[in-house]
C-alpha positions as CSV (number, residue, x, y, z in Angstrom):
1,X,239.3,-66.4,5.8
2,X,237.8,-62.9,5.5
3,X,234.8,-64.3,3.6
4,X,233.9,-66.6,6.5
5,X,233.9,-63.7,9.0
6,X,232.0,-61.2,6.7
7,X,228.4,-62.4,7.5
8,X,229.0,-62.2,11.2
9,X,230.6,-58.7,11.0
10,X,227.8,-57.4,8.8
11,X,225.2,-58.6,11.3
12,X,227.0,-57.0,14.2
13,X,227.4,-53.7,12.2
14,X,223.7,-53.7,11.3
15,X,222.7,-54.3,14.9
16,X,225.0,-51.6,16.4
17,X,225.0,-48.8,13.8
18,X,221.6,-49.3,12.1
19,X,219.6,-50.6,15.1
20,X,218.3,-53.5,13.0
21,X,215.9,-55.8,14.8
22,X,216.8,-59.5,14.6
23,X,213.7,-61.5,14.0
24,X,213.4,-65.3,13.6
25,X,214.1,-65.3,9.8
26,X,217.3,-63.3,10.2
27,X,218.5,-65.5,13.0
28,X,217.7,-68.7,11.0
29,X,219.5,-67.2,8.0
30,X,222.6,-66.5,10.0
31,X,222.6,-70.0,11.5
32,X,222.3,-71.4,7.9
33,X,225.3,-69.4,6.7
34,X,227.5,-70.2,9.7
35,X,226.5,-73.9,9.4
36,X,227.4,-73.9,5.7
37,X,230.8,-72.4,6.5
38,X,231.5,-75.0,9.1
39,X,230.5,-77.9,6.8
40,X,232.6,-76.6,4.0
41,X,235.6,-76.3,6.3
42,X,235.1,-79.8,7.6
43,X,235.1,-81.1,4.1
44,X,238.3,-79.3,3.3
45,X,240.0,-80.9,6.4
46,X,238.8,-84.4,5.3
47,X,240.1,-83.8,1.7
48,X,243.5,-82.7,3.0
49,X,243.8,-85.7,5.3
50,X,243.0,-88.1,2.4
51,X,245.7,-86.7,0.2
């Protein structure tokens, strides 16, 4: 569970403490990571329901 929250927390920490600027590539990367986490979790739910 901690690994799924880590990318979001690191982005927030970078924004708050290091004043990082979010450009289009960083936002698209974050969307890709979050989408992959959601897809993997959906596949786990389907696998559990089959068994």
